[in-house]
ZADO-1210 file (C-alpha; in nm, 4 decimals, padded with zeros to 6 digits):
<atoms>
<atom x="04.9693" y="08.7931" z="16.1989" code="MET" pos="1"/>
<atom x="04.6815" y="08.5454" z="16.1831" code="SER" pos="2"/>
<atom x="04.6277" y="08.3017" z="15.8976" code="ASP" pos="3"/>
<atom x="04.3144" y="08.4951" z="15.8058" code="LEU" pos="4"/>
<atom x="04.5149" y="08.8196" z="15.7768" code="ASP" pos="5"/>
<atom x="04.7779" y="08.6477" z="15.5612" code="ILE" pos="6"/>
<atom x="04.5164" y="08.5167" z="15.3171" code="VAL" pos="7"/>
<atom x="04.3452" y="08.8567" z="15.3143" code="ARG" pos="8"/>
<atom x="04.6778" y="09.0247" z="15.2363" code="ALA" pos="9"/>
<atom x="04.7301" y="08.7855" z="14.9445" code="TRP" pos="10"/>
<atom x="04.3822" y="08.8547" z="14.8045" code="LYS" pos="11"/>
<atom x="04.3129" y="09.2175" z="14.8960" code="ASP" pos="12"/>
<atom x="04.5623" y="09.4678" z="14.7547" code="GLU" pos="13"/>
<atom x="04.4145" y="09.7579" z="14.9531" code="GLU" pos="14"/>
<atom x="04.4554" y="09.5651" z="15.2788" code="PHE" pos="15"/>
<atom x="04.8078" y="09.4571" z="15.1806" code="ARG" pos="16"/>
<atom x="04.9078" y="09.8167" z="15.1091" code="LEU" pos="17"/>
<atom x="04.7683" y="09.9245" z="15.4483" code="SER" pos="18"/>
<atom x="05.0179" y="09.6979" z="15.6259" code="LEU" pos="19"/>
<atom x="05.3439" y="09.8365" z="15.7571" code="THR" pos="20"/>
<atom x="05.6683" y="09.7528" z="15.5803" code="ASP" pos="21"/>
<atom x="05.7565" y="09.5131" z="15.8635" code="ASP" pos="22"/>
<atom x="05.4222" y="09.3337" z="15.8364" code="GLN" pos="23"/>
<atom x="05.4570" y="09.2983" z="15.4590" code="ARG" pos="24"/>
<atom x="05.8088" y="09.1615" z="15.5055" code="ALA" pos="25"/>
<atom x="05.6674" y="08.8911" z="15.7349" code="MET" pos="26"/>
<atom x="05.4119" y="08.7732" z="15.4770" code="LEU" pos="27"/>
<atom x="05.4927" y="08.4293" z="15.3362" code="PRO" pos="28"/>
<atom x="05.5005" y="08.3887" z="14.9592" code="SER" pos="29"/>
<atom x="05.1668" y="08.3198" z="14.7962" code="HIS" pos="30"/>
<atom x="05.1327" y="07.9416" z="14.7452" code="PRO" pos="31"/>
<atom x="05.0458" y="07.9900" z="14.3764" code="ALA" pos="32"/>
<atom x="05.3702" y="08.1784" z="14.3253" code="GLY" pos="33"/>
<atom x="05.4248" y="08.5081" z="14.1497" code="PRO" pos="34"/>
<atom x="05.2325" y="08.5837" z="13.8341" code="ILE" pos="35"/>
<atom x="05.4452" y="08.7230" z="13.5571" code="GLU" pos="36"/>
<atom x="05.2932" y="08.7906" z="13.2179" code="LEU" pos="37"/>
<atom x="05.5009" y="08.8052" z="12.9046" code="ASP" pos="38"/>
<atom x="05.3896" y="09.1278" z="12.7346" code="GLU" pos="39"/>
<atom x="05.4905" y="09.0092" z="12.3896" code="GLU" pos="40"/>
<atom x="05.2986" y="08.6834" z="12.4301" code="LEU" pos="41"/>
<atom x="04.9918" y="08.8745" z="12.5469" code="GLU" pos="42"/>
<atom x="05.0090" y="09.1069" z="12.2465" code="LEU" pos="43"/>
<atom x="05.0563" y="08.8169" z="12.0021" code="ASP" pos="44"/>
<atom x="04.7513" y="08.6333" z="12.1353" code="SER" pos="45"/>
<atom x="04.5416" y="08.9501" z="12.1075" code="ALA" pos="46"/>
<atom x="04.6285" y="08.9795" z="11.7367" code="LYS" pos="47"/>
<atom x="04.5278" y="08.6219" z="11.6514" code="ARG" pos="48"/>
<atom x="04.1892" y="08.5763" z="11.4887" code="PRO" pos="49"/>
<atom x="03.9293" y="08.3983" z="11.6955" code="LYS" pos="50"/>
<atom x="03.8187" y="08.0653" z="11.5500" code="THR" pos="51"/>
<atom x="03.4505" y="07.9796" z="11.5592" code="ARG" pos="52"/>
<atom x="03.3043" y="07.6387" z="11.4969" code="PHE" pos="53"/>
<atom x="02.9551" y="07.5854" z="11.3666" code="CYS" pos="54"/>
<atom x="02.7779" y="07.2514" z="11.3462" code="ILE" pos="55"/>
<atom x="02.4697" y="07.2190" z="11.1288" code="THR" pos="56"/>
<atom x="02.2327" y="06.9256" z="11.1362" code="LEU" pos="57"/>
<atom x="01.9884" y="06.8356" z="10.8599" code="PRO" pos="58"/>
<atom x="01.6400" y="06.9515" z="10.9535" code="ILE" pos="59"/>
<atom x="01.4805" y="06.6335" z="10.8129" code="SER" pos="60"/>
<atom x="01.6375" y="06.4254" z="11.0965" code="ASN" pos="61"/>
<atom x="01.5159" y="06.6620" z="11.3649" code="CYS" pos="62"/>
<atom x="01.1900" y="06.6134" z="11.5534" code="CYS" pos="63"/>
<atom x="01.0224" y="06.3777" z="11.3010" code="THR" pos="64"/>
<atom x="00.6755" y="06.2595" z="11.4114" code="PRO" pos="65"/>
</atoms>
């Protein structure tokens, strides 16, 4: 399998699924490693309120002739 095919298999799920079991077994691990999300952490962060910051400047200091 060429380097181009390996990278494509890492990036393109449809292409990866089209490979035979033997071809998939020959794929090296993705250099970034596996991605595992913690469901509880994801849910906790979704519940947190979003913080917004607002900066106001006095108009008198703005664009004075």
